[in-house]
C-alpha positions as CSV (number, residue, x, y, z in Angstrom):
1,X,43.7,13.7,-2.2
2,X,40.1,12.5,-1.8
3,X,37.6,14.3,-3.9
4,X,34.4,12.3,-3.6
5,X,32.9,10.1,-0.9
6,X,29.8,7.9,-1.5
7,X,28.0,6.9,1.7
8,X,25.1,4.7,2.7
9,X,24.0,4.0,6.3
10,X,21.9,1.3,7.9
11,X,20.5,2.3,11.3
12,X,18.3,1.2,14.2
13,X,15.7,3.2,16.2
14,X,12.6,2.3,18.1
15,X,10.9,5.4,16.7
16,X,9.1,4.6,13.4
17,X,10.6,6.9,10.8
18,X,7.5,6.8,8.5
19,X,5.3,8.3,11.2
20,X,7.7,10.4,13.2
21,X,10.1,11.6,10.5
22,X,13.9,11.7,10.4
23,X,14.6,14.1,13.2
24,X,12.7,12.3,16.0
25,X,13.9,9.0,14.6
26,X,17.6,10.0,15.1
27,X,16.9,11.8,18.4
28,X,15.6,8.6,19.9
29,X,17.9,7.4,22.9
30,X,18.3,4.0,21.3
31,X,19.2,5.3,17.8
32,X,22.3,3.6,16.4
33,X,24.3,3.5,13.2
34,X,24.7,-0.2,12.4
35,X,26.5,-0.2,9.1
36,X,28.4,2.5,7.2
37,X,29.1,1.6,3.6
38,X,31.4,4.0,1.7
39,X,33.5,4.3,-1.4
40,X,36.3,6.8,-1.9
41,X,36.7,8.2,-5.4
42,X,34.9,5.3,-7.0
43,X,36.9,2.5,-5.3
44,X,35.1,-0.7,-4.4
45,X,32.8,-0.1,-1.4
46,X,33.8,-0.9,2.1
47,X,31.4,-1.7,4.9
48,X,32.2,-0.6,8.5
49,X,30.3,-2.9,10.8
50,X,29.8,-0.5,13.7
51,X,27.2,-2.7,15.4
52,X,29.9,-5.4,15.8
53,X,32.4,-3.0,17.2
54,X,34.4,-2.1,14.1
55,X,36.0,1.4,14.2
56,X,35.7,4.0,11.5
57,X,39.0,4.3,9.6
58,X,40.9,7.6,10.1
59,X,40.9,8.2,6.4
60,X,37.1,8.1,6.4
61,X,36.7,10.4,9.4
62,X,39.0,12.9,7.8
63,X,37.0,12.8,4.6
64,X,33.7,13.3,6.4
65,X,35.1,16.4,8.1
66,X,36.8,17.9,5.1
67,X,34.6,20.5,3.5
68,X,36.5,20.0,0.2
69,X,35.4,16.4,0.0
70,X,32.0,16.1,-1.8
71,X,29.8,13.6,0.1
72,X,27.2,11.8,-2.1
73,X,24.2,9.8,-0.7
74,X,20.8,8.8,-1.9
75,X,18.4,10.9,0.2
76,X,21.4,12.6,1.6
77,X,19.4,14.5,4.3
78,X,19.2,11.1,6.1
79,X,23.0,10.5,6.1
80,X,23.8,14.1,6.8
81,X,21.6,14.3,9.9
82,X,22.6,10.9,11.2
83,X,26.3,11.7,10.9
84,X,26.1,15.3,12.2
85,X,23.7,14.8,15.2
86,X,25.4,15.3,18.5
87,X,24.6,11.6,19.4
88,X,27.2,10.4,16.8
89,X,29.4,13.4,16.4
90,X,31.2,11.8,13.4
91,X,31.1,15.2,11.7
92,X,32.1,17.9,14.1
93,X,31.1,21.6,14.1
94,X,27.8,23.1,13.1
95,X,25.8,20.6,11.0
96,X,24.5,23.4,8.8
97,X,28.0,24.5,7.9
98,X,28.7,21.1,6.4
99,X,25.8,21.2,4.0
100,X,27.6,22.7,1.0
101,X,29.8,19.6,0.8
102,X,26.9,17.2,0.4
103,X,25.1,16.1,-2.8
104,X,21.8,14.3,-2.8
105,X,21.6,11.7,-5.6
106,X,17.9,11.4,-5.0
107,X,17.5,15.1,-5.8
108,X,19.6,14.5,-8.9
109,X,17.2,11.7,-10.0
110,X,14.1,13.9,-9.2
111,X,15.6,16.8,-11.0
112,X,16.0,14.7,-14.1
113,X,12.4,13.4,-13.9
114,X,13.1,10.1,-12.3
115,X,11.4,8.5,-9.2
116,X,12.4,9.1,-5.7
117,X,12.8,5.5,-4.7
118,X,16.3,4.1,-5.1
119,X,15.0,0.8,-6.3
120,X,12.5,2.2,-8.8
121,X,14.9,4.9,-10.0
122,X,17.6,2.2,-10.7
123,X,15.1,0.2,-12.7
124,X,13.8,3.2,-14.6
125,X,17.4,4.2,-15.5
126,X,18.0,0.7,-16.9
127,X,20.7,-0.3,-14.4
128,X,22.0,-3.8,-14.9
129,X,21.1,-6.4,-12.3
130,X,24.5,-6.2,-10.6
131,X,24.1,-2.4,-10.1
132,X,20.6,-2.5,-8.7
133,X,19.4,-2.4,-5.1
134,X,19.0,-5.9,-3.7
135,X,15.4,-7.2,-3.4
136,X,16.2,-8.7,0.0
137,X,16.6,-5.3,1.7
138,X,13.1,-4.8,3.1
139,X,13.1,-8.1,5.0
140,X,16.6,-7.5,6.3
141,X,15.6,-4.0,7.4
142,X,12.6,-5.4,9.3
143,X,15.0,-7.9,11.0
144,X,17.7,-5.5,12.2
145,X,16.5,-1.9,12.0
146,X,13.3,-2.0,13.9
147,X,12.3,-3.5,17.3
148,X,11.0,-7.1,17.2
149,X,8.1,-8.6,19.2
150,X,9.4,-10.5,22.2
151,X,8.4,-14.2,22.1
152,X,9.5,-17.3,24.0
153,X,11.1,-18.5,20.8
154,X,13.4,-15.4,20.5
155,X,14.2,-15.3,24.2
156,X,11.8,-12.3,24.8
157,X,14.3,-9.9,23.2
158,X,13.0,-6.6,21.7
159,X,15.6,-6.3,18.9
160,X,17.7,-8.6,16.7
161,X,21.5,-8.1,16.9
162,X,24.1,-9.5,14.5
163,X,24.9,-12.5,16.8
164,X,21.3,-13.5,16.8
165,X,21.2,-13.9,12.9
166,X,24.8,-14.1,11.7
167,X,24.0,-15.4,8.2
168,X,21.4,-12.7,7.7
169,X,23.8,-10.1,9.1
170,X,26.3,-11.0,6.4
171,X,23.6,-10.6,3.8
172,X,22.7,-7.2,5.3
173,X,26.3,-6.0,4.9
174,X,26.2,-7.1,1.3
175,X,22.9,-5.1,0.9
176,X,24.6,-2.0,2.4
177,X,27.5,-2.4,0.0
178,X,25.2,-2.8,-3.0
179,X,23.3,0.3,-2.1
180,X,26.6,2.3,-2.4
181,X,27.1,0.7,-5.8
182,X,23.6,1.6,-7.0
183,X,23.9,5.2,-5.8
184,X,27.2,5.5,-7.6
185,X,25.8,4.2,-10.8
186,X,22.8,6.5,-10.7
187,X,25.1,9.4,-10.1
188,X,27.4,8.4,-12.9
189,X,24.5,8.0,-15.4
190,X,23.0,11.4,-14.5
191,X,26.4,13.3,-14.3
192,X,26.1,14.8,-17.8
193,X,22.9,16.5,-16.6
194,X,24.0,18.3,-13.4
195,X,21.8,19.9,-10.7
196,X,22.3,23.7,-11.1
197,X,24.2,25.4,-8.2
198,X,21.2,27.5,-7.3
199,X,19.0,24.4,-6.9
200,X,21.8,22.8,-4.8
201,X,21.7,26.0,-2.6
202,X,17.9,25.8,-2.3
203,X,18.2,22.2,-1.1
204,X,20.6,23.4,1.6
205,X,18.2,26.1,2.6
206,X,15.4,23.5,2.7
207,X,17.3,21.4,5.1
208,X,17.9,24.4,7.3
209,X,14.2,25.1,7.4
210,X,13.3,21.4,8.0
211,X,15.9,21.2,10.8
212,X,14.5,24.4,12.3
213,X,11.0,22.9,12.6
214,X,7.9,24.5,13.9
215,X,6.5,24.6,17.5
216,X,3.2,22.9,18.3
217,X,0.6,23.7,21.0
218,X,0.7,20.4,23.0
219,X,-2.1,21.6,25.3
220,X,-4.4,22.1,22.3
221,X,-3.3,18.7,20.8
222,X,-3.9,16.7,24.0
223,X,-7.2,18.5,24.6
224,X,-8.3,17.7,21.0
225,X,-7.4,14.1,21.3
226,X,-9.3,13.7,24.6
227,X,-12.4,15.5,23.2
228,X,-12.3,13.4,20.1
229,X,-12.1,10.1,22.1
230,X,-15.1,11.1,24.3
231,X,-17.2,12.2,21.3
232,X,-16.3,9.2,19.2
233,X,-17.3,6.8,21.9
234,X,-20.7,8.6,22.3
235,X,-21.4,8.8,18.6
236,X,-20.4,5.1,18.1
237,X,-22.7,4.1,21.0
238,X,-25.6,6.1,19.4
239,X,-25.0,4.5,16.0
240,X,-25.2,1.0,17.6
241,X,-28.5,1.9,19.4
242,X,-30.0,3.3,16.1
243,X,-28.9,0.4,13.9
244,X,-28.7,-2.6,16.2
245,X,-25.4,-3.5,14.3
246,X,-22.4,-5.0,16.0
247,X,-20.1,-2.7,14.1
248,X,-21.8,0.3,12.4
249,X,-18.4,1.4,11.3
250,X,-18.3,-1.5,8.9
251,X,-19.1,-0.4,5.3
252,X,-20.7,-3.7,4.4
253,X,-22.9,-3.9,7.5
254,X,-24.0,-0.3,7.4
255,X,-24.7,-0.3,3.6
256,X,-27.0,-3.3,4.1
257,X,-28.8,-1.6,7.0
258,X,-29.2,1.7,5.1
259,X,-30.5,-0.2,2.0
260,X,-33.1,-1.9,4.2
261,X,-34.0,1.2,6.1
262,X,-34.4,3.6,3.1
263,X,-35.5,1.1,0.5
264,X,-32.8,2.4,-1.8
265,X,-29.7,0.5,-2.8
266,X,-26.6,1.9,-1.1
267,X,-23.5,0.7,-3.0
268,X,-20.8,2.5,-1.0
269,X,-20.3,5.0,1.8
270,X,-17.7,7.3,0.3
271,X,-17.6,10.9,1.5
272,X,-19.4,12.3,-1.6
273,X,-22.0,9.5,-1.4
274,X,-22.9,10.2,2.2
275,X,-23.1,14.0,1.4
276,X,-25.4,13.3,-1.5
277,X,-27.7,11.1,0.6
278,X,-27.9,13.7,3.3
279,X,-28.8,16.3,0.6
280,X,-31.7,14.1,-0.6
281,X,-35.2,13.6,0.8
282,X,-34.5,10.7,3.1
283,X,-37.6,8.9,4.3
284,X,-36.0,7.8,7.6
285,X,-34.9,10.0,10.4
286,X,-32.8,7.2,11.8
287,X,-31.0,6.8,8.5
288,X,-30.3,10.5,8.3
289,X,-28.9,10.6,11.9
290,X,-26.7,7.5,11.2
291,X,-25.3,9.2,8.1
292,X,-24.7,12.4,10.0
293,X,-22.8,10.3,12.6
294,X,-20.7,8.7,9.9
295,X,-19.9,12.1,8.4
296,X,-18.9,13.4,11.8
297,X,-16.6,10.4,12.5
298,X,-15.0,10.8,9.1
299,X,-13.2,14.0,10.0
300,X,-9.4,13.7,9.7
301,X,-8.8,15.8,12.9
302,X,-7.6,12.9,15.1
303,X,-5.2,11.6,12.4
304,X,-3.5,15.0,12.0
305,X,-3.3,15.6,15.8
306,X,-1.9,12.1,16.3
307,X,0.6,12.7,13.5
308,X,1.8,15.8,15.4
309,X,2.3,13.8,18.7
310,X,4.1,11.1,16.8
311,X,6.6,13.6,15.3
312,X,7.1,16.2,18.0
313,X,10.7,16.3,19.3
314,X,11.7,16.8,23.0
315,X,11.8,20.6,22.4
316,X,8.1,20.7,21.4
317,X,8.8,21.2,17.6
318,X,8.0,19.0,14.6
319,X,10.6,18.8,11.9
320,X,10.9,17.6,8.4
321,X,7.5,18.8,7.1
322,X,8.7,19.5,3.6
323,X,10.0,17.3,0.8
324,X,12.3,19.2,-1.5
325,X,11.5,18.6,-5.2
326,X,8.5,16.5,-4.1
327,X,6.9,17.1,-7.5
328,X,9.7,15.9,-9.7
329,X,8.3,17.4,-12.9
330,X,8.0,21.0,-11.7
331,X,10.3,20.9,-8.6
332,X,7.5,22.0,-6.2
333,X,7.7,21.0,-2.6
334,X,5.6,18.3,-1.2
335,X,4.3,17.8,2.4
336,X,5.4,15.1,4.8
337,X,4.3,13.8,8.2
338,X,1.4,16.2,9.0
339,X,1.1,17.2,5.3
340,X,0.9,21.0,5.7
341,X,-0.2,21.3,2.1
342,X,-3.4,19.4,3.0
343,X,-4.7,20.8,6.3
344,X,-8.4,21.5,6.7
345,X,-9.5,25.1,6.3
346,X,-10.4,27.3,9.3
347,X,-13.8,29.0,8.9
348,X,-14.0,30.1,12.6
349,X,-12.6,33.6,13.0
350,X,-11.5,36.2,15.5
351,X,-12.4,35.8,19.1
352,X,-14.6,32.8,18.3
353,X,-11.4,31.0,17.2
354,X,-9.6,31.9,20.4
355,X,-12.6,30.7,22.4
356,X,-12.7,27.4,20.6
357,X,-9.1,26.8,21.2
358,X,-9.5,27.5,25.0
359,X,-12.6,25.2,25.2
360,X,-10.7,22.4,23.5
361,X,-7.7,22.8,25.9
362,X,-10.1,22.6,28.8
363,X,-12.0,19.7,27.2
364,X,-15.4,21.5,27.6
365,X,-17.3,19.4,25.2
366,X,-20.8,20.5,26.1
367,X,-19.8,24.2,25.6
368,X,-18.2,23.3,22.2
369,X,-21.5,21.6,21.1
370,X,-23.6,24.5,22.3
371,X,-21.5,27.2,20.6
372,X,-20.1,25.5,17.5
373,X,-22.4,22.5,16.9
374,X,-20.2,19.7,15.6
375,X,-17.2,18.9,17.9
376,X,-15.3,16.8,15.2
377,X,-15.8,19.6,12.7
378,X,-14.5,22.2,15.2
379,X,-11.5,20.0,16.0
380,X,-10.8,19.7,12.3
381,X,-10.9,23.4,11.8
382,X,-8.5,23.9,14.7
383,X,-5.7,21.6,13.3
384,X,-3.8,24.5,11.7
385,X,-3.9,26.5,15.0
386,X,-1.9,23.7,16.7
387,X,1.2,25.1,14.8
388,X,2.4,28.0,16.8
389,X,5.4,30.4,17.0
390,X,8.3,30.1,19.4
391,X,7.8,31.7,22.8
392,X,8.0,35.5,22.5
393,X,7.5,35.2,18.7
394,X,4.8,35.8,16.2
395,X,4.0,34.2,12.9
396,X,4.2,36.4,9.8
397,X,2.3,34.6,7.1
398,X,2.6,36.0,3.5
399,X,1.0,34.5,0.4
400,X,1.6,35.3,-3.2
401,X,-1.7,36.7,-4.8
402,X,-2.9,34.7,-7.8
403,X,0.6,33.6,-8.7
404,X,-0.3,31.2,-11.4
405,X,-2.6,33.6,-13.2
406,X,0.1,36.2,-13.1
407,X,2.8,33.9,-14.4
408,X,0.8,32.4,-17.3
409,X,-0.2,36.0,-18.4
410,X,3.4,37.1,-18.2
411,X,4.7,34.0,-20.0
412,X,2.1,34.4,-22.8
413,X,2.3,38.2,-23.0
414,X,-1.4,38.6,-22.2
415,X,-1.1,42.3,-21.5
416,X,-4.6,43.1,-20.4
417,X,-4.3,40.6,-17.6
418,X,-0.9,42.0,-16.6
419,X,-2.4,45.5,-16.6
420,X,-5.1,44.3,-14.1
421,X,-2.4,42.9,-11.8
422,X,-0.4,46.1,-12.1
423,X,-3.4,48.2,-11.1
424,X,-6.5,47.2,-9.1
425,X,-5.8,43.4,-9.2
426,X,-9.5,42.4,-9.5
427,X,-8.8,39.6,-11.9
428,X,-12.2,37.8,-11.5
429,X,-14.2,41.0,-12.2
430,X,-11.9,42.0,-15.1
431,X,-12.1,38.5,-16.6
432,X,-15.9,38.6,-16.4
433,X,-15.8,42.1,-18.0
434,X,-13.7,40.8,-20.9
435,X,-15.8,37.7,-21.4
436,X,-19.2,39.3,-21.3
437,X,-18.5,42.9,-22.5
438,X,-19.8,44.4,-19.3
439,X,-18.0,47.5,-17.8
440,X,-16.0,46.3,-14.7
441,X,-17.6,49.2,-12.7
442,X,-20.9,47.3,-12.9
443,X,-19.5,44.0,-11.5
444,X,-20.0,45.0,-7.9
445,X,-22.1,43.7,-5.0
446,X,-25.7,44.9,-5.3
447,X,-25.7,45.0,-9.1
448,X,-27.2,42.1,-11.2
449,X,-23.9,42.0,-13.2
450,X,-22.1,40.9,-10.0
451,X,-23.3,37.3,-10.8
452,X,-20.9,37.3,-13.7
453,X,-18.0,37.4,-11.2
454,X,-18.5,33.7,-10.4
455,X,-18.1,32.8,-14.0
456,X,-15.0,35.0,-14.3
457,X,-13.6,33.4,-11.2
458,X,-14.1,29.7,-12.1
459,X,-12.9,30.4,-15.7
460,X,-9.7,32.0,-14.4
461,X,-9.1,29.1,-12.0
462,X,-10.0,26.3,-14.4
463,X,-9.2,27.2,-18.0
464,X,-5.6,28.4,-18.1
465,X,-4.2,25.0,-19.1
466,X,-6.5,24.1,-22.1
467,X,-9.3,22.7,-20.0
468,X,-12.9,22.6,-21.1
469,X,-16.3,22.1,-19.4
470,X,-14.9,19.2,-17.4
471,X,-12.3,21.4,-15.8
472,X,-15.0,24.0,-14.9
473,X,-17.0,21.2,-13.2
474,X,-13.9,20.0,-11.4
475,X,-13.3,23.5,-10.1
476,X,-16.8,23.6,-8.7
477,X,-18.8,25.5,-11.4
478,X,-22.0,23.5,-10.8
479,X,-21.7,24.0,-7.0
480,X,-21.4,27.7,-7.6
481,X,-24.9,27.6,-9.3
482,X,-23.7,27.7,-12.9
483,X,-25.7,25.5,-15.1
484,X,-24.0,22.8,-17.2
485,X,-25.6,24.2,-20.3
486,X,-23.6,27.5,-19.8
487,X,-20.2,25.8,-19.5
488,X,-19.3,25.6,-23.2
489,X,-20.1,29.3,-23.6
490,X,-17.9,30.2,-20.7
491,X,-15.0,28.2,-22.2
492,X,-15.5,29.9,-25.6
493,X,-15.7,33.4,-24.1
494,X,-12.6,32.9,-21.9
495,X,-10.6,31.6,-24.8
496,X,-11.7,34.5,-27.0
497,X,-10.6,36.9,-24.2
498,X,-7.2,35.2,-23.7
499,X,-6.0,34.6,-27.2
500,X,-2.3,34.9,-26.3
501,X,-2.6,32.2,-23.6
502,X,-4.4,30.0,-26.1
503,X,-1.7,30.7,-28.7
504,X,0.9,29.7,-26.0
505,X,-0.7,26.2,-25.7
506,X,-0.3,25.4,-29.3
507,X,3.1,27.1,-29.8
508,X,4.5,25.1,-26.9
509,X,3.0,21.8,-28.2
510,X,4.2,22.4,-31.7
511,X,7.7,23.4,-30.6
512,X,8.1,20.3,-28.4
513,X,7.0,18.0,-31.2
514,X,9.3,19.7,-33.7
515,X,12.3,19.5,-31.4
516,X,11.7,15.8,-30.9
517,X,11.3,15.3,-34.7
518,X,14.3,17.4,-35.8
519,X,16.6,17.3,-32.8
520,X,17.1,21.1,-33.2
521,X,16.5,23.4,-30.1
522,X,13.9,26.1,-30.4
523,X,12.4,28.7,-28.1
524,X,8.9,29.9,-27.2
525,X,8.3,33.0,-25.1
526,X,11.6,32.6,-23.2
527,X,11.3,28.8,-22.8
528,X,14.1,26.9,-24.6
529,X,13.2,23.4,-25.8
530,X,16.1,21.0,-26.6
531,X,16.9,17.3,-26.9
532,X,19.7,16.4,-24.6
533,X,21.4,13.0,-24.4
534,X,24.5,11.0,-23.6
535,X,25.2,7.8,-25.4
536,X,27.7,6.6,-22.9
537,X,25.1,6.6,-20.1
538,X,22.1,5.9,-22.4
539,X,20.2,8.9,-21.1
540,X,18.0,11.0,-23.4
541,X,15.6,13.8,-22.5
542,X,13.5,16.6,-23.9
543,X,14.4,19.6,-21.7
544,X,12.7,22.9,-21.2
545,X,14.9,25.6,-19.8
546,X,12.9,28.0,-17.7
547,X,13.6,31.8,-17.4
548,X,15.4,31.0,-14.1
549,X,17.8,28.7,-15.8
550,X,16.4,25.6,-14.2
551,X,15.4,22.8,-16.6
552,X,12.4,20.5,-16.7
553,X,13.2,17.0,-17.9
554,X,11.1,14.5,-19.9
555,X,12.8,11.2,-20.1
556,X,13.1,9.1,-23.3
557,X,10.7,11.3,-25.4
558,X,9.0,10.0,-28.6
559,X,6.1,10.8,-30.8
560,X,3.1,8.6,-31.2
561,X,-0.5,9.1,-32.5
562,X,-3.0,10.2,-29.9
563,X,-6.6,9.2,-29.8
564,X,-7.4,11.6,-32.6
565,X,-4.6,10.2,-34.8
566,X,-2.3,13.2,-34.5
567,X,1.4,13.1,-33.5
568,X,1.6,13.6,-29.7
569,X,4.5,13.9,-27.4
570,X,5.1,10.9,-25.1
571,X,7.8,10.3,-22.4
572,X,8.5,8.1,-19.5
573,X,7.5,9.3,-16.0
574,X,5.7,8.4,-12.8
575,X,2.0,8.0,-13.3
576,X,0.6,9.9,-10.4
577,X,-2.5,7.7,-10.3
578,X,-0.9,4.2,-10.7
579,X,2.4,5.3,-9.1
580,X,4.2,3.3,-11.8
581,X,7.0,4.2,-14.1
582,X,5.4,4.2,-17.5
583,X,4.7,6.0,-20.7
584,X,2.8,9.3,-20.3
585,X,1.3,11.3,-23.1
586,X,1.1,15.1,-22.9
587,X,-0.2,18.1,-24.8
588,X,0.3,21.9,-25.0
589,X,-1.9,22.9,-22.0
590,X,-0.2,20.3,-19.8
591,X,3.3,21.4,-20.8
592,X,2.3,25.0,-20.1
593,X,0.9,24.0,-16.7
594,X,4.3,22.4,-15.9
595,X,6.2,25.5,-16.9
596,X,3.8,27.9,-15.1
597,X,3.9,25.9,-11.9
598,X,7.6,25.5,-12.2
599,X,8.1,29.3,-12.6
600,X,5.8,30.0,-9.7
601,X,7.9,27.6,-7.7
602,X,11.1,29.4,-8.7
603,X,9.5,32.7,-7.6
604,X,8.8,31.2,-4.2
605,X,12.4,29.7,-3.9
606,X,13.9,33.1,-4.8
607,X,11.9,34.8,-2.1
608,X,12.6,32.2,0.6
609,X,16.3,33.0,0.0
610,X,15.6,36.8,0.2
611,X,13.5,36.4,3.4
612,X,16.2,34.2,5.1
613,X,18.9,36.7,4.2
614,X,16.8,39.6,5.6
615,X,16.4,37.8,9.0
616,X,12.9,36.4,8.5
617,X,13.4,32.6,9.2
618,X,10.8,30.5,7.4
619,X,9.5,27.5,9.4
620,X,7.4,26.0,6.7
621,X,5.6,27.0,3.5
622,X,2.5,25.8,1.7
623,X,2.1,26.1,-2.1
624,X,2.8,29.9,-2.6
625,X,2.6,30.9,1.1
626,X,5.5,31.3,3.6
627,X,5.2,31.1,7.4
628,X,7.9,33.0,9.3
629,X,8.6,32.6,13.0
630,X,10.1,35.9,14.3
631,X,10.4,37.9,17.5
632,X,7.3,40.1,18.1
633,X,9.1,43.3,17.6
634,X,10.3,42.2,14.2
635,X,6.9,40.8,13.0
636,X,6.3,43.4,10.3
637,X,4.0,42.2,7.5
638,X,4.6,45.2,5.3
639,X,8.3,44.5,5.2
640,X,7.8,40.8,4.3
641,X,5.2,41.6,1.6
642,X,7.5,44.3,0.2
643,X,10.4,41.8,-0.1
644,X,8.1,39.3,-1.8
645,X,6.8,41.9,-4.2
646,X,10.2,43.0,-5.5
647,X,11.0,42.3,-9.2
648,X,12.8,39.1,-10.0
649,X,15.9,39.6,-12.3
650,X,15.1,36.7,-14.5
651,X,11.4,37.6,-14.8
652,X,11.3,41.3,-15.9
653,X,7.8,42.6,-16.0
654,X,6.3,39.9,-13.9
655,X,4.1,41.8,-11.3
656,X,4.2,40.0,-8.0
657,X,2.1,40.9,-4.9
658,X,1.9,39.3,-1.5
659,X,-0.5,39.7,1.4
660,X,-1.0,38.0,4.7
661,X,-1.3,38.4,8.5
662,X,0.6,38.4,11.8
663,X,-0.7,36.1,14.5
664,X,-0.1,33.7,17.4
665,X,-1.0,30.5,15.6
666,X,-1.4,29.3,12.0
667,X,-4.7,29.6,10.3
668,X,-6.2,30.0,6.9
669,X,-9.7,30.6,5.6
């Protein structure tokens, strides 16, 4: 009896998957599965050459449709959707029903702290050369998996078929076979460290949400693109007239012109540089206007609108906006395609927002200029509103309130903070009261003490993870009007007021170091630190078991002196700046940040399951916010917030609260 099936597909589609995403890619009329590599219960891989007319063996078809056979693939969402889409029908029935029999080896790698890329993960895991992904793959994929440019030399064809490049095709089959081997070996090496059943179930829910997708307002998108094109042409023409340059969009040309025009050296034209120059006393009106034009043209509105048009499926919905376990340290989701985690804020409100949307749809540019000023800025603010509910539905949007501040206080046992969240919830005012010894009743608008609220706010947002003055600056303290001389005092006062959180940093760091030194597990405030390893697969980790039971993994941990000469924890991971697998050093505050963000993520995951079970289908979520697409008569914000505020069994005493809105399009201020 077959128990396990490892699968890897090579496919063709004229739709670029990087821009349009998996779902539109597969839904393309010319989508085709070219090769299907598979292995049954660890046997040597077999490649079915579907592009050359080979038939899928009956044994494989039966295994694909047997819910008791576990299907393994790297980035299994791809294989699952390709094989279950009605175009192929290799797996019959409702695609969602088959999800429990799938396992994603990429998720397994991410769960254990390894990179998402099959190639990079294989190298990071130390796979021998014969078990690694073949380096020739990218060139072969360009040859067979995407359209080619028609030329006289290739007979003006638009794609390369096996008979056109028979030798390369044989290499491509070997590449497909090798990918199955690499995926199997990664799975084998990580098998002693399994993905928990609840995380597997969350992955299945994530695929249901990504498959569901969210509707987009195509009239608004098309109007925005037309408005943008018109305004861009006019602004570019004005810049040419003012500067006399052939290409005022060129950084080099414009920098030289600005240097000459203002008499001051202009080294670059980054966003912050342009803003700083506009905030200074420029001695040239032409230079000011040119900088304003550059600032206008730098808005990301067109890119986001274009991304929506690239990804929208025939039914008017975009799919695949979320990457499960996108942050492989904490397990938080990441955004894809239109990047919903990184959309511009909307500062236009109420009827003015409705009016702006209508004017853009009607392409009334002069009215937009007259009422809202900058057209590019208005288009940028309207991006969120292009995401809309299904016909006859409403969005219910609910967001956890100050989730990280709640979690860190709960984890540390900082009771005064928890009392604030269990009562009035004014954490910024309460923090300022604690820091400066002022009664909270005085920290209200109209009182001079209200100025302290800003300090309480920036301290709450910036200092929970062992940050200092630099963290306050990064969080915008100087822009809030707080002087740099005041920052060390704010840090000291906040730490004096949050002694249990400060203790948590050092307890976590010391425990992690001791566990690595001694090999003996230890606990801190419900977090269990342990060394886990397997000599047969040469895998070793420092793990932190969270209250939910999920684990954080730090690969190949070791101790080494830090810049102050003290023993510091180091491990191997993806450097988020260099995007390379390398040694990373860490400290107590950073470990606490990982744990707090991971616990907040688990709270969100728990509530997504609750909402789905209660008949509130989530179409996407952003950080700690869920967006639900539901019939108008069921669009009850109070019910949704009540569900999200319920206690979580594994987090007794953690006070959760959600708030939000009901509306006809997505927005956020």
